[in-house]
Phi, psi and omega in degrees: 000317182294322178296319179296319180294319180294317179291328177294318180294324180288330184272359185296333181293332184252354186222164173271166179299322179296318179294319178297315180299317179295319180295318182273355180060047176227169182291141181297325180292328177294316178299318180297316179297316180295320180297316179297316179294325178296320179292329180269355186307313180301320181289322180294314182295323180282359179057038179262009183221142179268167180297319178298316178296319179298317179295323178295318179295316179297321177296319178296317176303315181297317180294319179295317179298317179298318179296315178294323179297321177298316179297316180296315181293331184265356188302317181297322177293319179299314180295319178297317179294322176297318179297316178298316179301314181295321178295319179294322177297320176296319179296316178297319179297320180294321179296319184268013180052042176257160176294148180294137179292145178286146180290326183289329182271136177268128180254143177287142178299145179287139178279147182275000000 
């Protein structure tokens, strides 16, 4: 188990937690816990952190990971919605005989 955790911690720069878990054939939450403890290991060993502080830090790691995971999982939907918005803005511009909006410029939504 310790060898799997060490190799998971070393591979984190190139892989996601899910990929590491699949490669090592272990649960993703276990990899996440081991990774967080690995990052805190120097502080824990030096006794510069209390149990309460460690739990707060681990909870913060978990919340950040969950937030990023939501963004990663939703990215295709976000890009699709941006594309739909841009096409609709172009369609509205064409209907009102206005110049087509540039893709690079962000336009504020029209108020109803």
